[in-house]
N, C-alpha and C positions, 0 to 999 in steps of 0.2 A: 195768404193763400192765393190771391189773384196773382200777385208777383211770382211765387213759386211756380204756376202754370205757365206764365209767360217765359220763363227762364228755361223751363224744361222743353218747352216749343222752340225756343231759340236754339238751344244745344242740339235738338232732333234735327233741324233744319241743317244746321252746319254740319252735322255728321252726315246726314244724306247727301250733301253736296260733296264732301270730302270723298265718299265711298264712289259717287259717280264719276269724280275726276280721277280716281285712282284706277277704276275699272275700265275706262275708256281712253285713257291717255298711255302713251308709250315714253321712250326717252327722245322723241322728236315729236315736232308738232308742225306739220306742213299744211298749210291752208291751200289744198289742192285746186279747187276750182274758183276761187275767189278772183276777181279781177283778171280773169284768163278767159282765152277762146277755148271752149270745151271740146272742140273738135279736134284741138291739138295739144297733146300733154307730153312731154320729154319723158322717155323712159327712165332718165336718172331720177325724176321726182318720185318715183315709187322706192326709191333705194332709201331706207331709213339711214338716220345719222349713226347709229350703231355700227353700220358697216364702213363709215367714212375713217375707222381707226387704220384701214388698209393705207390710207394716205399719209399716216403719220407713224406708224409702227412697221418697221422693215420685214418684208416677207420674202421678196424675190432678189435674184442675182444683183439686179440693178439697184435695189435699195441698199444693199450692204456694201456695194461697190461706191455708192456715192456718200457713205459714211467715211471712207477712207480719207484720211488728212495727213498731208506731208507738211510739218511745220518747218520752217527756218531753222529753229533749235529744237532738238528733240531728244528724249533719253529713251532707255531701254524700254521703260513701261509702255511709252507711246507708240514704239515699234511693234512691240508684242501685241498691243491692241489691234493694231492695223493688222497684223498678220491673222488673228483670231476673227476678225470681221471678214476678212477676205476669204479665209477658210471656209466660213459658214457660207459665204456667196457661194462657192463652188459647189454646195451641197442643196442648194435651192433651185426653184423653177426659175425660169425667164420670165419677165412679163408678157402680157399680151402683145402682139407686133403693133398694135395701135398706140401703145405706151413706152415702146421701145427709146433708148437714148437718141437714135437718130431715125429718120424715115428710112422705111424698107419697103420696095415695090413689088417684090416677088417673093415665093417661097424660098428660092435659091439665094437670094439676097439676105433675106432672114437668118437662113442656115449659116452664111459667111460671117453675118453680124454675131450670131452666137459664138462661133468658134474663135473670132478674133477678141471678143471679149473676155472668153475663157483664157485665151493665150496671154492677154494683157496681164489678168489677174494673177496667173501663175507667175509671170515676171515679176510683178509687184511683191508677192510673196516671198521669191527668190532674193530680189534685192534688199528687202528688210531683214532677211536673216544675214545678208552679207554685212549689212550695217551694223548688226548686233555682233558679228563674229568679228568685226575689226575693232571693236571696243575691247576685245580679249587679246587681240594681236598686238606686236609690235613691228615697227618698221627695221628697227636696227638693234643689235647686241652690243652694248658697250663693254668696255674693259672691267667696270666696276658692277655689271650686272650679275656676275657670279654671285654677290652678297646677296641677292634676292632670288636666287637661282629655283627654290622650291616654290615660291609664289608664281613666279612667270611660267614655270613648266605647268602648273596647275591651269593658269590664265590660258596657254597656248592648248592644253588638252580640251579645253571649253570652246576655243575658237575653232578647233579641228571639226569637234563635233557638230556645230552649227554650221560650218562650210559644208559639211557632207548632208546636213539636212536640207540644205538649198539646192542640192543637184537634182533631186527628183522632181522638183518644180521646174527646173530648167529642162528637164527632158520632156515633160508634160508640154510646156510652151512650144518647145521645137516640134513636137509631134501636131500640135493643134495649128501651128504655123503652115506646116506641109499640107494639112488637111483643108485649111482655108484657102491655099494657093490653087487647089482642085477647081475651085470656084472662079470662073472667069469674069467675075463681076466687081466693080469699085464700089465701095461703099462710102458713105461720108465720116467714116472713122478715121480720119487722115493720119493721126499719129500711131495708130494701131496698124494701120496698112504700112506705115514706113518702117515699123518693128518687124511686122511680118515679111517685109521685102528683104530687111537686113539680115534676119535670120536665114532665110531661104539662099541669099547670095553668099551666106557664110562672113558676111562682114561683122557680125554680132555673134560671139561665141562664148557665152559665159560657162560653158562646160570646161573650156581651155582656161579661161581667167581663173576659175575655183581651183581647178587641177594645180595651177601655178602656185596660187596660194597655200595650199596643201603642201607641195613640194617645199616651198621656202620655210614653212614651219618645221619640216624634217630638219632642214639645214640649220634652221635657228636653235632647234633642240639641241643638236649635236654640238654646236658652238657652245652654248649655254653649259651643257654637261661638261665639256672640257674646262671651260672656266671655273666651274664649280670644283671639279676634281684638283684643279690648280690651286684654288684658294686653301682647299683641304690640306694639302702637302705642305704650306708655308709654316 
């Protein structure tokens, strides 16, 4: 009986200890005032660890942009993943200016920073579309291509569709380049500044490049159809 009471008391003590621990603990455990100067306490110390998921889970434009990766060897799946990440970035908010990719010293510079980054993201989406389209395109039509005319024509149809999907992103990038140029301040986004300059000077014109690809597709389709008809009359 004596041992029974001792065992019951021990279980009660453990239970009370656990209840106390669960009641007053969180998912973080900061020892705020030990070994500190109590007259100074950084504001960040009041932020529980549960909020630190913003550091590891993408929420902002810059977060999704930093997930973009261009490998030396890539496949269509990799390109489409990049496109979806970048499209998501365009739907998100920008980070606070203190956490931007480069330092900005004024509201005007921060505005240009946002326009340049948005321009660059649109260019990346467009370029990834073009890389996918090139996988369904052919540089040349050969004398024996008529044997596979149906398959090649279907592939050309896909290529043209994707080329056309790239055009709106180019138009948006050009629009943002013009808006960014209205702000006469240089940022530390040197690569994006160079892209903006090339677009404004019309040294870089993907609209013309995409149109040429589509025009060549029309010519190749006609040549392929001619080869197909020639094979069918033999």
